[in-house]
Structure formats: structure tokens, C-alpha cells
C-alpha positions as CSV (number, residue, x, y, z in Angstrom):
1,X,-0.4,16.6,-10.6
2,X,-1.0,13.4,-8.7
3,X,-0.2,12.4,-5.1
4,X,-0.4,8.7,-4.4
5,X,-1.5,8.0,-0.8
6,X,-0.3,4.5,0.1
7,X,-1.3,2.5,3.1
8,X,1.7,0.4,4.1
9,X,1.8,-3.3,3.0
10,X,1.1,-6.1,5.4
11,X,3.0,-6.1,8.6
12,X,3.2,-8.6,11.4
13,X,0.3,-8.6,13.9
14,X,0.6,-5.9,16.5
15,X,-0.4,-8.4,19.3
16,X,2.5,-10.8,18.3
17,X,5.1,-8.1,18.2
18,X,7.1,-7.6,21.4
19,X,9.1,-4.5,20.4
20,X,8.3,-0.9,19.8
21,X,5.4,-0.7,17.3
22,X,7.3,1.7,15.1
23,X,9.9,-1.1,14.5
24,X,7.3,-3.7,13.4
25,X,8.4,-4.9,10.0
26,X,6.5,-6.2,6.9
27,X,5.6,-9.9,6.7
28,X,6.8,-12.1,3.8
29,X,3.5,-11.3,2.1
30,X,4.0,-7.6,2.8
31,X,7.4,-7.7,1.2
32,X,5.9,-9.2,-1.9
33,X,3.2,-6.5,-1.9
34,X,5.9,-3.9,-1.6
35,X,7.7,-5.4,-4.6
36,X,4.3,-5.4,-6.5
37,X,3.9,-1.7,-5.8
38,X,6.7,-1.1,-8.2
39,X,4.6,-2.6,-11.0
40,X,1.6,-0.5,-9.9
41,X,3.3,2.8,-9.7
42,X,6.7,2.4,-11.4
43,X,5.6,4.1,-14.6
44,X,3.8,7.1,-12.9
45,X,6.7,9.5,-13.3
46,X,7.1,9.9,-9.6
47,X,9.6,12.5,-8.5
48,X,9.3,12.2,-4.7
49,X,8.7,9.6,-2.1
50,X,7.8,10.5,1.5
51,X,7.1,7.9,4.3
52,X,6.1,7.7,7.8
53,X,9.2,6.9,9.9
54,X,7.7,3.5,10.9
55,X,9.7,0.6,9.6
56,X,6.7,-1.0,7.8
57,X,6.0,2.2,5.8
58,X,9.7,2.6,4.8
59,X,9.8,-1.1,3.8
60,X,6.7,-0.6,1.7
61,X,8.3,2.1,-0.5
62,X,11.9,1.0,-0.6
63,X,11.6,-1.3,-3.7
64,X,9.9,1.6,-5.6
65,X,12.5,4.1,-4.4
66,X,15.3,1.7,-5.5
67,X,13.7,1.2,-8.9
68,X,13.2,5.0,-9.4
69,X,16.5,5.9,-7.8
70,X,14.9,8.2,-5.4
71,X,15.6,8.8,-1.7
72,X,12.8,8.2,0.8
73,X,12.1,11.3,2.9
74,X,10.6,10.7,6.3
75,X,7.8,12.8,7.7
76,X,6.2,12.7,11.2
77,X,3.1,14.1,9.5
78,X,2.6,10.5,8.1
79,X,3.2,8.7,11.4
80,X,0.4,6.7,13.0
81,X,-1.8,9.1,14.9
82,X,-0.6,12.2,13.0
83,X,-2.7,15.3,13.3
84,X,-5.0,15.9,10.3
85,X,-3.7,19.5,9.8
86,X,-0.1,18.2,9.5
87,X,-1.2,15.6,6.9
88,X,-3.2,18.2,4.9
89,X,-0.2,20.6,4.9
90,X,2.1,17.9,3.7
91,X,-0.2,17.0,0.8
92,X,-0.5,20.6,-0.1
93,X,3.3,21.0,0.0
94,X,4.0,18.1,-2.3
95,X,0.9,18.6,-4.5
96,X,2.9,20.3,-7.2
97,X,4.9,17.1,-8.1
98,X,4.1,13.5,-8.6
99,X,4.6,12.1,-5.1
100,X,4.1,8.9,-3.1
101,X,3.1,9.3,0.5
102,X,3.3,6.1,2.6
103,X,1.3,6.1,5.8
104,X,-1.1,4.2,8.1
105,X,-4.8,3.3,8.0
106,X,-5.8,5.8,10.6
107,X,-4.2,8.6,8.7
108,X,-5.7,7.6,5.4
109,X,-9.1,7.3,6.9
110,X,-9.0,10.7,8.6
111,X,-7.6,12.4,5.5
112,X,-10.3,10.9,3.2
113,X,-13.0,11.9,5.7
114,X,-11.6,15.5,5.6
115,X,-11.6,15.5,1.8
116,X,-15.2,14.2,1.7
117,X,-16.4,16.8,4.2
118,X,-14.8,19.5,2.0
119,X,-16.6,18.4,-1.2
120,X,-13.9,16.4,-2.9
121,X,-15.2,13.6,-5.1
122,X,-14.2,10.2,-3.6
123,X,-14.2,7.4,-6.2
124,X,-14.9,3.7,-5.4
125,X,-15.6,4.2,-1.7
126,X,-14.9,1.2,0.5
127,X,-16.4,0.4,3.8
128,X,-15.1,-3.1,4.7
129,X,-12.2,-3.4,4.8
130,X,-11.9,0.4,5.1
131,X,-8.4,0.5,3.7
132,X,-6.6,-2.6,2.6
133,X,-3.0,-2.8,3.4
134,X,-1.0,-2.0,0.3
135,X,-3.8,0.0,-1.2
136,X,-3.4,3.3,-2.9
137,X,-5.5,6.4,-3.1
138,X,-4.8,8.5,-6.2
139,X,-5.2,12.1,-5.3
140,X,-5.5,14.5,-8.2
141,X,-4.3,18.0,-7.3
142,X,-4.5,21.5,-8.8
143,X,-2.5,24.2,-7.1
144,X,-1.7,21.8,-4.2
145,X,-5.4,21.2,-3.5
146,X,-7.0,17.8,-3.9
147,X,-9.8,17.7,-6.5
148,X,-10.5,14.0,-6.7
149,X,-9.5,10.8,-4.9
150,X,-9.7,7.4,-6.5
151,X,-9.1,4.0,-4.8
152,X,-6.7,1.4,-6.2
153,X,-6.8,-2.0,-4.7
154,X,-3.5,-3.4,-3.5
155,X,-1.5,-5.3,-6.0
156,X,-1.8,-9.0,-5.7
157,X,1.8,-10.2,-5.2
158,X,3.0,-13.3,-7.0
159,X,2.9,-16.4,-4.8
160,X,-0.3,-15.5,-3.1
């Protein structure tokens, strides 16, 4: 099975946002990226979508969920600053079905470091930028355990 670990699409700058950070939405470019994710993952036979409760994550997967006619489940285990153990348990839990998990850069980074430390093959490693917004890590799983992780660059939305 495959779990797609998606870093949310481009959101407005943190420093320019006056409200609660969990309410910070996608930018126009981010909305186009979210629409492009449908093309990237739309044929992947996804059966489940789980997102961080943050608005920018939900907005990143909403076009895909609409296209696939799936609900978006929310999980605090994908929220910014989530504990690594919570993330690992969630990946293990959904690893028996083709799932998209939408989260934040810090969560992606911590989880990939955890995988690398545990001997999982990490394909196309990136250092700068560490995780582009809108990028996807394809996690191949067997029995809920990740066996390989491969980086997919974010789709380039039309009009950019």
C-alpha cells in the first residue's frame, strides 16, 4: 500500500497574518497548487484523506477530496508540532489503505528523520529547501510499516 505524506500548499506569510496561525489560509498560488494536487494524485486509487486541523492543510486536500468524493478526516497527530509517536502511530494505522496525510513541514521533517534512523530507504533526498510546500512523500508500506519513501516535487500550477 501507499501513504502519501503531503506538505500543505503555499499559505500566507506567518508574519503578515494577524489571526490565530491555525486559521491562516492558502494564498492564490497555494489554491492553484491544491488544485494541481488532484492531477498528481487523482488516479492513485486513494481511499482515505486525513489532514491536520489547520485551515491551510484542509484547503490543500479539499479539491482532491471533492474530486474523489471522500470526506477529509482531521487528526491532531498531523498538526504543527505534533509528537513523532503520534505521527508514526497514525501512519501505521492507515498503512493498510491508500491514504493522503496532509501536514506541516516540521512534521514531515521529523517523520523522515525517524524513518532514516530506522533504516528506511529515502529516495531523492532534499536539503534546501527541505520540504517544498505542496510536495509529497510517497511512503510504501507493508503491514503498516514504511519500507521506502520517495520525494515528489510539488506540482507546478497553471498560471505560475
